[in-house]
C-alpha positions as CSV (number, residue, x, y, z in Angstrom):
1,M,-43.7,39.7,6.2
2,K,-41.0,39.4,8.9
3,T,-43.2,37.2,11.0
4,T,-43.6,34.6,8.3
5,I,-39.9,34.5,7.3
6,L,-38.5,34.0,10.9
7,P,-40.0,30.5,11.4
8,V,-38.7,29.4,8.0
9,L,-35.2,30.9,8.7
10,T,-35.1,29.2,12.1
11,A,-36.1,25.8,10.6
12,C,-33.3,26.2,8.0
13,V,-30.7,27.1,10.5
14,T,-31.7,24.2,12.7
15,L,-31.6,21.8,9.8
16,A,-28.1,23.0,8.8
17,A,-26.9,22.6,12.4
18,A,-28.2,19.1,12.6
19,C,-26.4,18.1,9.5
20,A,-23.2,19.6,10.7
21,T,-23.0,17.6,14.0
22,P,-19.8,15.6,14.7
23,G,-21.9,12.4,15.2
24,A,-22.7,12.4,11.5
25,Q,-19.0,11.9,10.8
26,T,-18.6,8.7,12.8
27,H,-19.0,5.0,12.1
28,W,-18.4,1.7,13.7
29,R,-15.0,-0.1,13.4
30,K,-13.6,-3.4,14.5
31,A,-10.3,-4.7,13.1
32,G,-10.9,-7.4,10.6
33,A,-14.6,-7.4,10.9
34,S,-17.1,-7.4,8.0
35,S,-20.6,-6.0,7.7
36,A,-21.9,-9.5,8.3
37,D,-20.0,-9.5,11.6
38,F,-21.5,-6.2,12.6
39,T,-25.0,-7.4,11.8
40,T,-24.5,-10.5,14.0
41,D,-23.1,-8.5,16.9
42,N,-25.6,-5.7,16.5
43,Q,-28.6,-8.1,16.6
44,S,-27.2,-10.0,19.5
45,C,-26.3,-6.9,21.5
46,G,-29.7,-5.3,20.6
47,A,-31.6,-8.4,21.9
48,R,-29.4,-8.3,25.1
49,A,-30.1,-4.7,25.6
50,T,-33.9,-5.0,25.3
51,R,-33.9,-7.4,28.1
52,V,-32.3,-4.9,30.6
53,V,-35.0,-2.3,30.3
54,P,-36.3,-1.5,33.8
55,T,-39.7,-3.0,34.7
56,P,-42.3,-0.3,34.6
57,R,-44.2,0.8,37.7
58,P,-47.6,-0.6,38.2
59,D,-49.2,2.6,36.9
60,Q,-47.2,2.4,33.6
61,A,-48.0,0.4,30.5
62,P,-45.2,-2.1,29.7
63,G,-43.1,-0.6,26.9
64,G,-39.9,-2.4,26.4
65,A,-37.1,-1.1,24.1
66,V,-36.8,-1.7,20.4
67,A,-33.2,-1.9,19.0
68,P,-32.6,0.8,16.4
69,D,-31.5,-0.4,13.0
70,N,-27.8,0.3,13.2
71,R,-25.4,0.0,10.3
72,M,-21.6,-0.4,10.4
73,D,-21.0,2.6,8.1
74,Q,-23.2,5.0,10.1
75,P,-23.2,6.5,13.6
76,P,-25.2,4.6,16.2
77,R,-28.8,5.6,16.4
78,P,-30.3,6.6,19.7
79,W,-32.5,4.3,21.8
80,T,-35.7,5.3,23.5
81,S,-34.3,3.9,26.7
82,A,-31.0,5.2,28.2
83,V,-30.6,2.0,30.2
84,A,-30.9,-0.2,27.1
85,E,-28.7,2.1,25.1
86,G,-26.0,1.8,27.7
87,A,-26.3,-1.9,27.8
88,Y,-26.1,-2.1,24.0
89,M,-23.0,0.2,23.8
90,D,-21.3,-1.9,26.6
91,C,-22.0,-5.1,24.7
92,M,-20.7,-3.8,21.4
93,S,-17.6,-2.5,23.2
94,E,-17.1,-6.0,24.8
95,R,-17.2,-7.5,21.3
96,G,-14.4,-5.1,20.0
97,W,-16.6,-2.4,18.2
98,R,-15.6,1.2,18.5
99,I,-17.1,4.4,17.2
100,V,-14.5,6.2,15.2
101,Q,-14.2,9.5,13.2
102,R,-14.2,9.2,9.4
């Protein structure tokens, strides 16, 4: 009986820890900006970031990066490419967006 309960208990503890992460308590903020402003900047910075993805080696299939569906009232979603994510975060910062605690 113990061997069947342990995986379930581990999954529950992992889920609880994921829900309690500090990242879940953050959101985007820019003084005087609306959700429409965020959408415009998010799309523009997302497109810009997808263009900085490194070119794959000849033995790799071309991948590219797809911008995650970010929202102003939620923490930023992770990218599959660290290079693209850095470019996106830099672009959003240049436009005045900050990630702040609730």
